[in-house]
N, C-alpha and C positions, 0 to 999 in steps of 0.2 A: 504495499498499498504506501501510494507518495503522500507524506504530511507535509503539509503546512508550516512554517515555524511556530506559528501558537498553538495549530493542532498536540506539534511535537511537545512543544515547550510545558502545557497542560497535563503531561503526562509525567511529569518532572516536579520532584520537592527540590529545592534547594540547602543545602545541607550547613546549617552553624553550629554543628554540635560538639566544637573543638573544643576541650576543657580550658584553655590557655586565653579563648579570644574574651573579649571587653568590649567595651560599650562600639567605640570605632570599628571594630570589624563587624558586626550587627549592623551598624548603619552602612556601611559598604556593601554587604550581603543583602541586603535588603532594596537597595540602591539598582545592584546587578539583576534581582526578581522581577523588578520593576521593567529594567529594559529587555529583559528576555521575556519576560512575561510567564515565570514560571504558576506553576499551581501555587506551592507553598516555599515559604521560608519559615523551616525547623529549626527552634531555637531551646536554647535551655530554660527555665520558668524565669529564671531571674530575671532575662530580658522580653520578657513578653510585651510590658509594656511598652518598652521601646519599639519593639516589632512593631505594634500596632500601628504606634503616631507615624512612623516610615510609611507603612503601607495603606493610612488613610486614605480611603478614594479611589481605590484599585479592587479589585476582585482576587488577589493572590491571599491566600489564606495566611494568618496568622497558628501556627505550631509548634506550641510545646511538646515538649517530650516529658511525659511523669516519670517519675521515680527512674530515669536515665541514667546509667546503663542499663542497672541490675536486677530490678526490680523487686527490690528485699527489702519492701518497707510494707506494714500493713497497710489492708483494704482503705480503713477509715484515713488514715494518712494520705493515701492515693486520692480518695476523695474528697480530702480540704484542699490539696494540690491542685489539683482539678480546678474545683469549685474559684480557686485565688487568682488560677490564670484567667479562664473564662469571666471575671470580673475586670481583667485586666486588659482585658480585647481578644483573647484568642477566639476564633473561628473556626480552628481544628482541636483536636488531640489525639497528640500518640502516647502509650503507653508502655511499659516494660511489669508483663503480667508475674507473676510466680513463678520461677522458672525450675525452683528447688521444688514446689508443689507440683507442679507439672511431672516431673518425673519423678516423683514417687505415686503421683495417680491418686492427688488430694485433690479429686473435683470438684469436690463444695467448695472448698477454697478458692480454687481456682476460679471458679464460677464468682462468687462474692468479690474476690479481686477484682476482676471486670466490671460487673454491676453496679459495683458502688463508681465507679467512674461514670459510665453509661446513664445512672440515672441521675446523677449532676450534671452531663454534660447537656439532656435533654435531646433537641434536636442538633447538638453540636456532633458531628460525624466524631466517632472513634477508632484509631485505629491501632490493633493489640498488636504488641511482639511478642513472640512465642521462642526467640532463639534459637531457630531449628537446627545450629550447628551442634547443640547438648541434647537432640533428641531423637530416639529411634523412629523410623516412619508411624508402627503404628501410636505415638506419643504423639506426631506430629498430624496424624487425621485426629486421632482425637480432641487434642487440644485445637483444631480449627473448626471443630463442631459445638465445643465447649463456647469458642469465641461467637459463633451465629448464634447458638441459645442466651446467650448474656444479653445481647441487641448491638453487639458493636457493627461498626459498619467494615471494618478489614479486618482481616487478619495479615500481620505484617511479619516476614521473615527473619529480619534480623535487627541488631544494634549496630552492626560496625565493629565493635569489641569485642565480638566471638572469635575461636582462631580460625573460622570461616565465615561469607557472609554468605546472600542469597545465592543458588544454584539453578541450573532451569530444571534438575528433578524435584526441589523441594517447590520450585514455581507450580508447574504443570501438577504433584502434588495436591498440593492447596488448591487449588482451582477444580482442581474433579472431584474433590471434597465438599465445597462450599459455592463453589463458583455461581452457583444457580439460586444462592442464598444471600450472600456477600461478598464482596470484593477480597481481589487480595493487592498489595502492597509488595515489593521488591525492595531489599535496600543490603547494604553491604557487599563493599567491594565490587561495584558498577562502576569503572570508570571510562567505556570508550562508547561509542556512538553503537557500534554493534551488538556490545552486552546487552546495552536497554533495548533496542530493536529486538533483542531474542524474548529477552524476558516479557516485554508484552506481546509477542507473539506468542507466550505460552502459556496468557491468561492473565499478568499484570496489569492492571488498571491505573498504578503510580509507580514509579518507580524513585525511591532516593537516592541521591549523591552529592556528596562534596564537590563532584569533578562536572557539575551539568553544565558549566559553559565549556568545557573541553566538551563533552559529549555533542552539543549544540554545534558545534564549530566541525568537530569532525564528519556530521551530518550534513554539511555544507551550509546553514544557515547561520547568518548574521547578524550582530545586533539592531543594524538599521533596516531590517529588511521589514 
């Protein structure tokens, strides 16, 4: 399929999640997001209000990432964190669910963990990271089903902090499991145009990367197009 610049950019979340990023980095990346018309700017929660200010008047989503990158806080704290971000201007939420609970098969906790954020978010879409690098295929399937049952909008592969990120296998597996109910977001290690395209072709509705500009330029798109 032939994409226009805007069509392809709207698959991409511009990731500003480096642990050493400060205010000037967020402002720079918000400017980049506006220039390229990306779907969202993903930030650590502290920078939600700043990102909302910088992106005001655009259709680019303000996308804080809750309990990032390990997910190892209580459902109550995740709900509070999400609520604070929404008050500060978040228009999408990513969250890391409790990966240890997934590995131990504590599905009631996993469901509660996700529902705590979904209930606070209301009409704001929630994308749930299950960190596929640590899971068997059976656990990936079960986790994706719980994400859908808990009312989230997306199941997301990775934080980018695990040993591996998104794979074609995992995106296809998640899409085949829940693609008729919710969407799939691919993240982690996606740095090139061909990588992003194959993730989309495998079932991803959104692709997150800190190399989004490189992806766009490799695809022959220009910021003035």
